[in-house]
Biotite code that builds the C-alpha atoms (Angstrom):
import biotite.structure as struc

atoms = struc.array([
    struc.Atom([49.559, 9.139, -80.888], chain_id="A", res_id=1, res_name="MET", atom_name="CA", element="C"),
    struc.Atom([48.361, 11.386, -78.071], chain_id="A", res_id=2, res_name="LYS", atom_name="CA", element="C"),
    struc.Atom([44.788, 10.117, -78.482], chain_id="A", res_id=3, res_name="ARG", atom_name="CA", element="C"),
    struc.Atom([46.002, 6.518, -78.283], chain_id="A", res_id=4, res_name="HIS", atom_name="CA", element="C"),
    struc.Atom([47.905, 7.261, -75.084], chain_id="A", res_id=5, res_name="PHE", atom_name="CA", element="C"),
    struc.Atom([44.873, 8.900, -73.465], chain_id="A", res_id=6, res_name="ILE", atom_name="CA", element="C"),
    struc.Atom([42.656, 5.969, -74.461], chain_id="A", res_id=7, res_name="LEU", atom_name="CA", element="C"),
    struc.Atom([45.203, 3.485, -73.073], chain_id="A", res_id=8, res_name="PHE", atom_name="CA", element="C"),
    struc.Atom([45.385, 5.445, -69.794], chain_id="A", res_id=9, res_name="PHE", atom_name="CA", element="C"),
    struc.Atom([41.599, 5.462, -69.427], chain_id="A", res_id=10, res_name="ILE", atom_name="CA", element="C"),
    struc.Atom([41.281, 1.734, -70.141], chain_id="A", res_id=11, res_name="LEU", atom_name="CA", element="C"),
    struc.Atom([44.121, 0.862, -67.765], chain_id="A", res_id=12, res_name="THR", atom_name="CA", element="C"),
    struc.Atom([42.624, 2.989, -65.003], chain_id="A", res_id=13, res_name="SER", atom_name="CA", element="C"),
    struc.Atom([39.261, 1.287, -65.429], chain_id="A", res_id=14, res_name="CYS", atom_name="CA", element="C"),
    struc.Atom([40.830, -2.160, -65.189], chain_id="A", res_id=15, res_name="ILE", atom_name="CA", element="C"),
    struc.Atom([42.779, -1.292, -62.030], chain_id="A", res_id=16, res_name="VAL", atom_name="CA", element="C"),
    struc.Atom([39.686, 0.267, -60.473], chain_id="A", res_id=17, res_name="PHE", atom_name="CA", element="C"),
    struc.Atom([37.588, -2.793, -61.302], chain_id="A", res_id=18, res_name="ALA", atom_name="CA", element="C"),
    struc.Atom([40.156, -5.112, -59.782], chain_id="A", res_id=19, res_name="GLN", atom_name="CA", element="C"),
    struc.Atom([40.156, -3.228, -56.478], chain_id="A", res_id=20, res_name="ASN", atom_name="CA", element="C"),
    struc.Atom([36.504, -2.316, -56.052], chain_id="A", res_id=21, res_name="THR", atom_name="CA", element="C"),
    struc.Atom([34.956, -3.611, -52.846], chain_id="A", res_id=22, res_name="TYR", atom_name="CA", element="C"),
    struc.Atom([31.442, -3.128, -51.527], chain_id="A", res_id=23, res_name="LYS", atom_name="CA", element="C"),
    struc.Atom([31.137, -1.577, -48.082], chain_id="A", res_id=24, res_name="ASP", atom_name="CA", element="C"),
    struc.Atom([30.317, -4.000, -45.300], chain_id="A", res_id=25, res_name="GLY", atom_name="CA", element="C"),
    struc.Atom([31.567, -6.476, -42.721], chain_id="A", res_id=26, res_name="VAL", atom_name="CA", element="C"),
    struc.Atom([32.719, -9.821, -44.118], chain_id="A", res_id=27, res_name="TYR", atom_name="CA", element="C"),
    struc.Atom([33.443, -12.971, -42.140], chain_id="A", res_id=28, res_name="PHE", atom_name="CA", element="C"),
    struc.Atom([35.386, -16.123, -42.917], chain_id="A", res_id=29, res_name="GLY", atom_name="CA", element="C"),
    struc.Atom([36.234, -19.326, -41.074], chain_id="A", res_id=30, res_name="THR", atom_name="CA", element="C"),
    struc.Atom([36.983, -23.024, -41.638], chain_id="A", res_id=31, res_name="TYR", atom_name="CA", element="C"),
    struc.Atom([34.642, -25.990, -41.677], chain_id="A", res_id=32, res_name="ASP", atom_name="CA", element="C"),
    struc.Atom([36.509, -27.821, -38.903], chain_id="A", res_id=33, res_name="PHE", atom_name="CA", element="C"),
    struc.Atom([39.069, -27.213, -36.165], chain_id="A", res_id=34, res_name="ASN", atom_name="CA", element="C"),
    struc.Atom([42.808, -27.309, -36.695], chain_id="A", res_id=35, res_name="ASP", atom_name="CA", element="C"),
    struc.Atom([45.036, -30.005, -35.195], chain_id="A", res_id=36, res_name="SER", atom_name="CA", element="C"),
    struc.Atom([44.885, -28.314, -31.779], chain_id="A", res_id=37, res_name="LYS", atom_name="CA", element="C"),
    struc.Atom([41.077, -28.025, -31.625], chain_id="A", res_id=38, res_name="SER", atom_name="CA", element="C"),
    struc.Atom([41.010, -24.331, -32.574], chain_id="A", res_id=39, res_name="TRP", atom_name="CA", element="C"),
    struc.Atom([39.064, -22.894, -35.515], chain_id="A", res_id=40, res_name="LYS", atom_name="CA", element="C"),
    struc.Atom([40.599, -19.858, -37.279], chain_id="A", res_id=41, res_name="PRO", atom_name="CA", element="C"),
    struc.Atom([38.319, -16.957, -38.145], chain_id="A", res_id=42, res_name="GLN", atom_name="CA", element="C"),
    struc.Atom([38.739, -13.577, -39.797], chain_id="A", res_id=43, res_name="LEU", atom_name="CA", element="C"),
    struc.Atom([36.505, -10.528, -40.008], chain_id="A", res_id=44, res_name="GLU", atom_name="CA", element="C"),
    struc.Atom([37.227, -7.777, -42.525], chain_id="A", res_id=45, res_name="ILE", atom_name="CA", element="C"),
    struc.Atom([35.448, -4.422, -42.686], chain_id="A", res_id=46, res_name="THR", atom_name="CA", element="C"),
    struc.Atom([35.346, -2.514, -45.973], chain_id="A", res_id=47, res_name="ILE", atom_name="CA", element="C"),
    struc.Atom([34.511, 1.185, -46.150], chain_id="A", res_id=48, res_name="LYS", atom_name="CA", element="C"),
    struc.Atom([35.021, 3.541, -49.063], chain_id="A", res_id=49, res_name="GLY", atom_name="CA", element="C"),
    struc.Atom([36.668, 0.798, -51.137], chain_id="A", res_id=50, res_name="ASN", atom_name="CA", element="C"),
    struc.Atom([39.299, 0.251, -48.441], chain_id="A", res_id=51, res_name="LYS", atom_name="CA", element="C"),
    struc.Atom([40.006, -2.368, -45.823], chain_id="A", res_id=52, res_name="ILE", atom_name="CA", element="C"),
    struc.Atom([39.579, -0.356, -42.639], chain_id="A", res_id=53, res_name="VAL", atom_name="CA", element="C"),
    struc.Atom([39.523, -3.167, -40.075], chain_id="A", res_id=54, res_name="LEU", atom_name="CA", element="C"),
    struc.Atom([40.713, -6.764, -39.857], chain_id="A", res_id=55, res_name="ALA", atom_name="CA", element="C"),
    struc.Atom([40.264, -9.069, -36.878], chain_id="A", res_id=56, res_name="LYS", atom_name="CA", element="C"),
    struc.Atom([41.986, -12.449, -36.899], chain_id="A", res_id=57, res_name="MET", atom_name="CA", element="C"),
    struc.Atom([41.503, -14.973, -34.094], chain_id="A", res_id=58, res_name="ASP", atom_name="CA", element="C"),
    struc.Atom([40.838, -18.619, -33.266], chain_id="A", res_id=59, res_name="TYR", atom_name="CA", element="C"),
    struc.Atom([37.837, -19.983, -31.367], chain_id="A", res_id=60, res_name="ILE", atom_name="CA", element="C"),
    struc.Atom([37.328, -23.319, -29.600], chain_id="A", res_id=61, res_name="ASN", atom_name="CA", element="C"),
    struc.Atom([34.287, -25.455, -28.828], chain_id="A", res_id=62, res_name="ALA", atom_name="CA", element="C"),
    struc.Atom([33.507, -23.492, -25.656], chain_id="A", res_id=63, res_name="THR", atom_name="CA", element="C"),
    struc.Atom([33.530, -20.173, -27.503], chain_id="A", res_id=64, res_name="GLY", atom_name="CA", element="C"),
    struc.Atom([36.821, -19.028, -25.978], chain_id="A", res_id=65, res_name="SER", atom_name="CA", element="C"),
    struc.Atom([39.244, -17.020, -28.122], chain_id="A", res_id=66, res_name="LEU", atom_name="CA", element="C"),
    struc.Atom([42.886, -18.013, -28.397], chain_id="A", res_id=67, res_name="LYS", atom_name="CA", element="C"),
    struc.Atom([43.941, -14.357, -28.190], chain_id="A", res_id=68, res_name="SER", atom_name="CA", element="C"),
    struc.Atom([42.531, -14.247, -24.651], chain_id="A", res_id=69, res_name="ALA", atom_name="CA", element="C"),
    struc.Atom([44.057, -17.551, -23.549], chain_id="A", res_id=70, res_name="ASP", atom_name="CA", element="C"),
    struc.Atom([46.943, -16.501, -21.286], chain_id="A", res_id=71, res_name="LYS", atom_name="CA", element="C"),
    struc.Atom([48.026, -20.083, -20.634], chain_id="A", res_id=72, res_name="MET", atom_name="CA", element="C"),
    struc.Atom([48.331, -20.760, -24.370], chain_id="A", res_id=73, res_name="TYR", atom_name="CA", element="C"),
    struc.Atom([50.257, -17.502, -24.824], chain_id="A", res_id=74, res_name="ALA", atom_name="CA", element="C"),
    struc.Atom([52.667, -18.409, -22.026], chain_id="A", res_id=75, res_name="ASN", atom_name="CA", element="C"),
    struc.Atom([53.322, -21.743, -23.745], chain_id="A", res_id=76, res_name="THR", atom_name="CA", element="C"),
    struc.Atom([53.591, -20.422, -27.300], chain_id="A", res_id=77, res_name="MET", atom_name="CA", element="C"),
    struc.Atom([55.766, -17.336, -26.810], chain_id="A", res_id=78, res_name="LYS", atom_name="CA", element="C"),
    struc.Atom([58.856, -19.095, -25.385], chain_id="A", res_id=79, res_name="PRO", atom_name="CA", element="C"),
    struc.Atom([58.740, -21.578, -28.291], chain_id="A", res_id=80, res_name="LYS", atom_name="CA", element="C"),
    struc.Atom([57.940, -19.296, -31.229], chain_id="A", res_id=81, res_name="SER", atom_name="CA", element="C"),
    struc.Atom([58.932, -15.886, -29.902], chain_id="A", res_id=82, res_name="GLY", atom_name="CA", element="C"),
    struc.Atom([55.454, -14.427, -30.272], chain_id="A", res_id=83, res_name="ILE", atom_name="CA", element="C"),
    struc.Atom([52.096, -14.752, -28.499], chain_id="A", res_id=84, res_name="ALA", atom_name="CA", element="C"),
    struc.Atom([48.869, -15.374, -30.464], chain_id="A", res_id=85, res_name="PRO", atom_name="CA", element="C"),
    struc.Atom([47.468, -11.891, -29.839], chain_id="A", res_id=86, res_name="GLN", atom_name="CA", element="C"),
    struc.Atom([50.720, -10.306, -31.021], chain_id="A", res_id=87, res_name="GLU", atom_name="CA", element="C"),
    struc.Atom([50.737, -12.420, -34.184], chain_id="A", res_id=88, res_name="ALA", atom_name="CA", element="C"),
    struc.Atom([47.133, -11.582, -35.056], chain_id="A", res_id=89, res_name="TYR", atom_name="CA", element="C"),
    struc.Atom([47.736, -7.874, -34.454], chain_id="A", res_id=90, res_name="THR", atom_name="CA", element="C"),
    struc.Atom([50.687, -7.974, -36.849], chain_id="A", res_id=91, res_name="GLU", atom_name="CA", element="C"),
    struc.Atom([48.644, -9.757, -39.519], chain_id="A", res_id=92, res_name="LEU", atom_name="CA", element="C"),
    struc.Atom([45.787, -7.284, -39.150], chain_id="A", res_id=93, res_name="ASN", atom_name="CA", element="C"),
    struc.Atom([48.192, -4.350, -39.520], chain_id="A", res_id=94, res_name="LYS", atom_name="CA", element="C"),
    struc.Atom([49.823, -5.867, -42.592], chain_id="A", res_id=95, res_name="LYS", atom_name="CA", element="C"),
    struc.Atom([46.603, -6.162, -44.587], chain_id="A", res_id=96, res_name="ILE", atom_name="CA", element="C"),
    struc.Atom([45.513, -2.640, -43.602], chain_id="A", res_id=97, res_name="LEU", atom_name="CA", element="C"),
    struc.Atom([48.810, -1.329, -44.915], chain_id="A", res_id=98, res_name="SER", atom_name="CA", element="C"),
    struc.Atom([48.996, -3.485, -48.035], chain_id="A", res_id=99, res_name="LEU", atom_name="CA", element="C"),
    struc.Atom([45.256, -3.452, -48.862], chain_id="A", res_id=100, res_name="GLN", atom_name="CA", element="C"),
    struc.Atom([45.587, -6.856, -50.522], chain_id="A", res_id=101, res_name="LYS", atom_name="CA", element="C"),
    struc.Atom([46.801, -10.409, -50.010], chain_id="A", res_id=102, res_name="VAL", atom_name="CA", element="C"),
    struc.Atom([49.025, -12.247, -49.542], chain_id="A", res_id=103, res_name="PRO", atom_name="CA", element="C"),
    struc.Atom([50.711, -10.487, -46.648], chain_id="A", res_id=104, res_name="VAL", atom_name="CA", element="C"),
    struc.Atom([54.246, -11.396, -45.611], chain_id="A", res_id=105, res_name="ASP", atom_name="CA", element="C"),
    struc.Atom([54.678, -14.091, -42.998], chain_id="A", res_id=106, res_name="SER", atom_name="CA", element="C"),
    struc.Atom([54.839, -13.106, -39.348], chain_id="A", res_id=107, res_name="VAL", atom_name="CA", element="C"),
    struc.Atom([57.899, -14.644, -37.698], chain_id="A", res_id=108, res_name="THR", atom_name="CA", element="C"),
    struc.Atom([56.849, -17.430, -35.363], chain_id="A", res_id=109, res_name="GLY", atom_name="CA", element="C"),
    struc.Atom([53.339, -17.593, -36.837], chain_id="A", res_id=110, res_name="ALA", atom_name="CA", element="C"),
    struc.Atom([53.817, -19.253, -40.223], chain_id="A", res_id=111, res_name="THR", atom_name="CA", element="C"),
    struc.Atom([50.672, -21.382, -40.030], chain_id="A", res_id=112, res_name="THR", atom_name="CA", element="C"),
    struc.Atom([48.502, -18.495, -38.853], chain_id="A", res_id=113, res_name="SER", atom_name="CA", element="C"),
    struc.Atom([49.845, -16.361, -41.704], chain_id="A", res_id=114, res_name="THR", atom_name="CA", element="C"),
    struc.Atom([48.951, -19.071, -44.214], chain_id="A", res_id=115, res_name="LYS", atom_name="CA", element="C"),
    struc.Atom([45.413, -19.412, -42.854], chain_id="A", res_id=116, res_name="LEU", atom_name="CA", element="C"),
    struc.Atom([45.015, -15.626, -42.642], chain_id="A", res_id=117, res_name="PHE", atom_name="CA", element="C"),
    struc.Atom([45.944, -15.270, -46.315], chain_id="A", res_id=118, res_name="ASN", atom_name="CA", element="C"),
    struc.Atom([43.581, -18.069, -47.348], chain_id="A", res_id=119, res_name="GLU", atom_name="CA", element="C"),
    struc.Atom([40.651, -16.530, -45.491], chain_id="A", res_id=120, res_name="LEU", atom_name="CA", element="C"),
    struc.Atom([41.414, -12.964, -46.570], chain_id="A", res_id=121, res_name="ALA", atom_name="CA", element="C"),
    struc.Atom([41.685, -13.961, -50.228], chain_id="A", res_id=122, res_name="LYS", atom_name="CA", element="C"),
    struc.Atom([38.312, -15.733, -50.176], chain_id="A", res_id=123, res_name="ALA", atom_name="CA", element="C"),
    struc.Atom([36.661, -12.908, -48.225], chain_id="A", res_id=124, res_name="ILE", atom_name="CA", element="C"),
    struc.Atom([37.911, -10.178, -50.570], chain_id="A", res_id=125, res_name="LEU", atom_name="CA", element="C"),
    struc.Atom([36.588, -12.060, -53.588], chain_id="A", res_id=126, res_name="ILE", atom_name="CA", element="C"),
    struc.Atom([33.139, -11.946, -51.987], chain_id="A", res_id=127, res_name="LYS", atom_name="CA", element="C"),
    struc.Atom([33.621, -8.306, -50.989], chain_id="A", res_id=128, res_name="ALA", atom_name="CA", element="C"),
    struc.Atom([33.988, -7.386, -54.655], chain_id="A", res_id=129, res_name="GLN", atom_name="CA", element="C"),
    struc.Atom([30.427, -8.633, -55.169], chain_id="A", res_id=130, res_name="LYS", atom_name="CA", element="C"),
    struc.Atom([29.088, -7.400, -51.853], chain_id="A", res_id=131, res_name="GLY", atom_name="CA", element="C"),
    struc.Atom([28.326, -10.988, -50.814], chain_id="A", res_id=132, res_name="ASP", atom_name="CA", element="C"),
    struc.Atom([28.183, -10.895, -47.001], chain_id="A", res_id=133, res_name="LYS", atom_name="CA", element="C"),
    struc.Atom([27.448, -14.589, -46.496], chain_id="A", res_id=134, res_name="SER", atom_name="CA", element="C"),
    struc.Atom([30.010, -16.330, -44.302], chain_id="A", res_id=135, res_name="SER", atom_name="CA", element="C"),
    struc.Atom([33.015, -17.763, -46.095], chain_id="A", res_id=136, res_name="THR", atom_name="CA", element="C"),
    struc.Atom([33.784, -21.338, -45.036], chain_id="A", res_id=137, res_name="VAL", atom_name="CA", element="C"),
    struc.Atom([36.981, -23.013, -46.244], chain_id="A", res_id=138, res_name="LEU", atom_name="CA", element="C"),
    struc.Atom([38.067, -26.646, -45.821], chain_id="A", res_id=139, res_name="PRO", atom_name="CA", element="C"),
    struc.Atom([40.557, -27.274, -43.018], chain_id="A", res_id=140, res_name="MET", atom_name="CA", element="C"),
    struc.Atom([43.457, -29.078, -44.673], chain_id="A", res_id=141, res_name="ASN", atom_name="CA", element="C"),
    struc.Atom([45.773, -30.475, -42.031], chain_id="A", res_id=142, res_name="THR", atom_name="CA", element="C"),
    struc.Atom([47.064, -33.602, -40.311], chain_id="A", res_id=143, res_name="THR", atom_name="CA", element="C"),
    struc.Atom([45.639, -34.639, -36.949], chain_id="A", res_id=144, res_name="TYR", atom_name="CA", element="C"),
    struc.Atom([47.702, -36.792, -34.601], chain_id="A", res_id=145, res_name="THR", atom_name="CA", element="C"),
    struc.Atom([46.610, -38.659, -31.485], chain_id="A", res_id=146, res_name="ALA", atom_name="CA", element="C"),
    struc.Atom([48.431, -41.021, -29.134], chain_id="A", res_id=147, res_name="SER", atom_name="CA", element="C"),
    struc.Atom([47.376, -43.170, -26.197], chain_id="A", res_id=148, res_name="ASP", atom_name="CA", element="C"),
    struc.Atom([49.154, -44.459, -23.094], chain_id="A", res_id=149, res_name="LYS", atom_name="CA", element="C"),
    struc.Atom([51.629, -47.378, -23.160], chain_id="A", res_id=150, res_name="PRO", atom_name="CA", element="C"),
    struc.Atom([50.010, -50.799, -23.061], chain_id="A", res_id=151, res_name="ASP", atom_name="CA", element="C"),
    struc.Atom([51.092, -53.734, -20.883], chain_id="A", res_id=152, res_name="GLY", atom_name="CA", element="C"),
    struc.Atom([54.120, -54.327, -23.095], chain_id="A", res_id=153, res_name="ARG", atom_name="CA", element="C"),
    struc.Atom([55.147, -50.687, -23.107], chain_id="A", res_id=154, res_name="GLY", atom_name="CA", element="C"),
    struc.Atom([53.931, -49.816, -26.604], chain_id="A", res_id=155, res_name="TYR", atom_name="CA", element="C"),
    struc.Atom([52.297, -46.445, -27.287], chain_id="A", res_id=156, res_name="THR", atom_name="CA", element="C"),
    struc.Atom([49.938, -46.224, -30.260], chain_id="A", res_id=157, res_name="ALA", atom_name="CA", element="C"),
    struc.Atom([49.950, -43.187, -32.561], chain_id="A", res_id=158, res_name="THR", atom_name="CA", element="C"),
    struc.Atom([47.517, -42.384, -35.356], chain_id="A", res_id=159, res_name="LEU", atom_name="CA", element="C"),
    struc.Atom([47.890, -39.584, -37.913], chain_id="A", res_id=160, res_name="ALA", atom_name="CA", element="C"),
    struc.Atom([45.044, -38.694, -40.290], chain_id="A", res_id=161, res_name="VAL", atom_name="CA", element="C"),
    struc.Atom([45.383, -36.119, -43.069], chain_id="A", res_id=162, res_name="THR", atom_name="CA", element="C"),
    struc.Atom([42.391, -34.242, -44.491], chain_id="A", res_id=163, res_name="TYR", atom_name="CA", element="C"),
    struc.Atom([42.490, -32.474, -47.852], chain_id="A", res_id=164, res_name="THR", atom_name="CA", element="C"),
    struc.Atom([39.452, -30.568, -49.119], chain_id="A", res_id=165, res_name="ASN", atom_name="CA", element="C"),
    struc.Atom([37.152, -32.471, -46.801], chain_id="A", res_id=166, res_name="GLY", atom_name="CA", element="C"),
    struc.Atom([38.463, -35.946, -47.610], chain_id="A", res_id=167, res_name="ALA", atom_name="CA", element="C"),
    struc.Atom([40.791, -38.252, -45.685], chain_id="A", res_id=168, res_name="ILE", atom_name="CA", element="C"),
    struc.Atom([43.817, -38.557, -47.953], chain_id="A", res_id=169, res_name="THR", atom_name="CA", element="C"),
    struc.Atom([46.397, -40.245, -45.715], chain_id="A", res_id=170, res_name="ALA", atom_name="CA", element="C"),
    struc.Atom([46.325, -42.517, -42.661], chain_id="A", res_id=171, res_name="VAL", atom_name="CA", element="C"),
    struc.Atom([49.329, -43.697, -40.677], chain_id="A", res_id=172, res_name="ASN", atom_name="CA", element="C"),
    struc.Atom([49.149, -45.885, -37.569], chain_id="A", res_id=173, res_name="TYR", atom_name="CA", element="C"),
    struc.Atom([52.038, -47.344, -35.609], chain_id="A", res_id=174, res_name="ASN", atom_name="CA", element="C"),
    struc.Atom([53.039, -48.463, -32.132], chain_id="A", res_id=175, res_name="GLU", atom_name="CA", element="C"),
    struc.Atom([56.309, -47.496, -30.452], chain_id="A", res_id=176, res_name="PHE", atom_name="CA", element="C"),
    struc.Atom([58.175, -48.882, -27.464], chain_id="A", res_id=177, res_name="ASP", atom_name="CA", element="C"),
    struc.Atom([60.034, -46.794, -24.885], chain_id="A", res_id=178, res_name="ALA", atom_name="CA", element="C"),
    struc.Atom([63.081, -46.654, -27.183], chain_id="A", res_id=179, res_name="LYS", atom_name="CA", element="C"),
    struc.Atom([60.933, -45.292, -30.057], chain_id="A", res_id=180, res_name="LYS", atom_name="CA", element="C"),
    struc.Atom([61.324, -48.525, -32.009], chain_id="A", res_id=181, res_name="GLN", atom_name="CA", element="C"),
    struc.Atom([58.168, -49.180, -34.018], chain_id="A", res_id=182, res_name="ASP", atom_name="CA", element="C"),
    struc.Atom([56.261, -52.345, -34.834], chain_id="A", res_id=183, res_name="LYS", atom_name="CA", element="C"),
    struc.Atom([55.852, -51.696, -38.556], chain_id="A", res_id=184, res_name="LYS", atom_name="CA", element="C"),
    struc.Atom([59.577, -51.921, -39.197], chain_id="A", res_id=185, res_name="SER", atom_name="CA", element="C"),
    struc.Atom([60.282, -54.603, -36.586], chain_id="A", res_id=186, res_name="SER", atom_name="CA", element="C"),
    struc.Atom([61.302, -57.886, -38.223], chain_id="A", res_id=187, res_name="ASP", atom_name="CA", element="C"),
    struc.Atom([60.748, -59.696, -34.937], chain_id="A", res_id=188, res_name="TYR", atom_name="CA", element="C"),
    struc.Atom([57.197, -58.416, -34.357], chain_id="A", res_id=189, res_name="VAL", atom_name="CA", element="C"),
    struc.Atom([56.147, -59.084, -37.939], chain_id="A", res_id=190, res_name="ASN", atom_name="CA", element="C"),
    struc.Atom([57.718, -62.545, -38.184], chain_id="A", res_id=191, res_name="SER", atom_name="CA", element="C"),
    struc.Atom([56.235, -63.661, -34.849], chain_id="A", res_id=192, res_name="GLU", atom_name="CA", element="C"),
    struc.Atom([52.762, -62.509, -35.824], chain_id="A", res_id=193, res_name="MET", atom_name="CA", element="C"),
    struc.Atom([53.087, -64.214, -39.196], chain_id="A", res_id=194, res_name="LEU", atom_name="CA", element="C"),
    struc.Atom([53.692, -67.530, -37.439], chain_id="A", res_id=195, res_name="LYS", atom_name="CA", element="C"),
    struc.Atom([50.538, -67.332, -35.338], chain_id="A", res_id=196, res_name="THR", atom_name="CA", element="C"),
    struc.Atom([48.111, -65.284, -37.458], chain_id="A", res_id=197, res_name="ASN", atom_name="CA", element="C"),
    struc.Atom([49.264, -65.920, -41.044], chain_id="A", res_id=198, res_name="LYS", atom_name="CA", element="C"),
    struc.Atom([49.717, -62.190, -41.565], chain_id="A", res_id=199, res_name="THR", atom_name="CA", element="C"),
    struc.Atom([52.305, -59.657, -40.505], chain_id="A", res_id=200, res_name="THR", atom_name="CA", element="C"),
    struc.Atom([51.493, -56.847, -38.099], chain_id="A", res_id=201, res_name="TRP", atom_name="CA", element="C"),
    struc.Atom([52.342, -54.345, -40.826], chain_id="A", res_id=202, res_name="LYS", atom_name="CA", element="C"),
    struc.Atom([49.883, -55.930, -43.276], chain_id="A", res_id=203, res_name="ASP", atom_name="CA", element="C"),
    struc.Atom([47.133, -56.097, -40.649], chain_id="A", res_id=204, res_name="ALA", atom_name="CA", element="C"),
    struc.Atom([47.551, -52.415, -39.853], chain_id="A", res_id=205, res_name="ILE", atom_name="CA", element="C"),
    struc.Atom([47.611, -51.656, -43.566], chain_id="A", res_id=206, res_name="GLY", atom_name="CA", element="C"),
    struc.Atom([44.097, -53.095, -43.768], chain_id="A", res_id=207, res_name="LYS", atom_name="CA", element="C"),
    struc.Atom([42.950, -50.808, -40.947], chain_id="A", res_id=208, res_name="LEU", atom_name="CA", element="C"),
    struc.Atom([44.440, -47.775, -42.663], chain_id="A", res_id=209, res_name="GLU", atom_name="CA", element="C"),
    struc.Atom([42.854, -48.770, -45.974], chain_id="A", res_id=210, res_name="ALA", atom_name="CA", element="C"),
    struc.Atom([39.505, -49.270, -44.238], chain_id="A", res_id=211, res_name="SER", atom_name="CA", element="C"),
    struc.Atom([39.488, -45.688, -42.958], chain_id="A", res_id=212, res_name="LEU", atom_name="CA", element="C"),
    struc.Atom([40.569, -44.318, -46.326], chain_id="A", res_id=213, res_name="LEU", atom_name="CA", element="C"),
    struc.Atom([37.714, -46.191, -47.963], chain_id="A", res_id=214, res_name="LYS", atom_name="CA", element="C"),
    struc.Atom([34.964, -45.418, -45.446], chain_id="A", res_id=215, res_name="SER", atom_name="CA", element="C"),
    struc.Atom([36.050, -41.784, -44.897], chain_id="A", res_id=216, res_name="GLN", atom_name="CA", element="C"),
    struc.Atom([34.383, -42.135, -41.510], chain_id="A", res_id=217, res_name="ASN", atom_name="CA", element="C"),
    struc.Atom([36.335, -42.159, -38.245], chain_id="A", res_id=218, res_name="THR", atom_name="CA", element="C"),
    struc.Atom([33.322, -43.782, -36.562], chain_id="A", res_id=219, res_name="PHE", atom_name="CA", element="C"),
    struc.Atom([33.064, -46.661, -39.039], chain_id="A", res_id=220, res_name="SER", atom_name="CA", element="C"),
    struc.Atom([36.129, -48.897, -38.887], chain_id="A", res_id=221, res_name="ILE", atom_name="CA", element="C"),
    struc.Atom([36.087, -52.700, -38.820], chain_id="A", res_id=222, res_name="ASP", atom_name="CA", element="C"),
    struc.Atom([38.515, -54.688, -36.690], chain_id="A", res_id=223, res_name="THR", atom_name="CA", element="C"),
    struc.Atom([41.129, -56.790, -38.469], chain_id="A", res_id=224, res_name="VAL", atom_name="CA", element="C"),
    struc.Atom([41.400, -60.501, -37.713], chain_id="A", res_id=225, res_name="THR", atom_name="CA", element="C"),
    struc.Atom([44.597, -61.292, -35.847], chain_id="A", res_id=226, res_name="GLY", atom_name="CA", element="C"),
    struc.Atom([45.093, -57.723, -34.669], chain_id="A", res_id=227, res_name="ALA", atom_name="CA", element="C"),
    struc.Atom([42.094, -57.149, -32.430], chain_id="A", res_id=228, res_name="SER", atom_name="CA", element="C"),
    struc.Atom([44.033, -55.230, -29.764], chain_id="A", res_id=229, res_name="SER", atom_name="CA", element="C"),
    struc.Atom([45.661, -52.872, -32.255], chain_id="A", res_id=230, res_name="SER", atom_name="CA", element="C"),
    struc.Atom([42.345, -52.550, -34.082], chain_id="A", res_id=231, res_name="SER", atom_name="CA", element="C"),
    struc.Atom([40.663, -51.365, -30.907], chain_id="A", res_id=232, res_name="GLN", atom_name="CA", element="C"),
    struc.Atom([43.404, -48.830, -30.228], chain_id="A", res_id=233, res_name="ARG", atom_name="CA", element="C"),
    struc.Atom([43.148, -47.623, -33.822], chain_id="A", res_id=234, res_name="PHE", atom_name="CA", element="C"),
    struc.Atom([39.381, -47.187, -33.465], chain_id="A", res_id=235, res_name="ILE", atom_name="CA", element="C"),
    struc.Atom([39.684, -45.306, -30.167], chain_id="A", res_id=236, res_name="GLU", atom_name="CA", element="C"),
    struc.Atom([42.340, -42.955, -31.556], chain_id="A", res_id=237, res_name="LEU", atom_name="CA", element="C"),
    struc.Atom([40.145, -42.329, -34.604], chain_id="A", res_id=238, res_name="SER", atom_name="CA", element="C"),
    struc.Atom([37.442, -41.109, -32.232], chain_id="A", res_id=239, res_name="LYS", atom_name="CA", element="C"),
    struc.Atom([39.951, -38.824, -30.511], chain_id="A", res_id=240, res_name="VAL", atom_name="CA", element="C"),
    struc.Atom([40.916, -37.314, -33.860], chain_id="A", res_id=241, res_name="ILE", atom_name="CA", element="C"),
    struc.Atom([37.246, -36.803, -34.713], chain_id="A", res_id=242, res_name="ALA", atom_name="CA", element="C"),
    struc.Atom([36.865, -34.924, -31.431], chain_id="A", res_id=243, res_name="SER", atom_name="CA", element="C"),
    struc.Atom([39.917, -32.742, -32.121], chain_id="A", res_id=244, res_name="ILE", atom_name="CA", element="C"),
    struc.Atom([38.612, -31.934, -35.594], chain_id="A", res_id=245, res_name="ARG", atom_name="CA", element="C"),
    struc.Atom([35.193, -31.115, -34.172], chain_id="A", res_id=246, res_name="GLY", atom_name="CA", element="C"),
    struc.Atom([33.265, -33.888, -35.907], chain_id="A", res_id=247, res_name="VAL", atom_name="CA", element="C"),
    struc.Atom([29.952, -34.624, -34.192], chain_id="A", res_id=248, res_name="LYS", atom_name="CA", element="C"),
])
């Protein structure tokens, strides 16, 4: 019985050790594209003596500026969420140093950053077990939204495009008047367009949305007959979303 217990203890210890063995080094992770605010999350983790000794979370934009150093962004974010970016990243870094694993608990006011931190840290630590120091690049899964200015009739166009694992999985376009009433659900707008163009506004826009889902290219969208004005606005907003995402 005693021999069995000793053998079990040795085997269990080996398994635990194997699960937590990391190779010394500096490991880096980021995302393939920007988030919905044109920032790209990044995380650097340093391993020494089989321990996480340093973690540095931040976001970077197209100019190379870090969100943690953006005082204007901090002044905008803190009153709304109760925490500035630098404070949130510091908390996340401390949590993983203390826990030595992921996921870490969410930081109040920084739910999205916590989610992205955990995703990056998990992928990085898997590579750290093998000593693979190549950069980790994850797909940015999020919804991008862009709007333009009111047209001559007072309608503002809004386009939302969702990306999942590198693919466009949802597209939603609509136009709203000053009272936030939209064209898609407007019986008047759709019935009037049906009289003159033999299609409703909703159906015409549906073709635009389907076109983007099919092409998977925000720079390759055909106009829809009978909705040339809305088609052009749709195309222009698609380009804006591509710019936000960081597509070149």
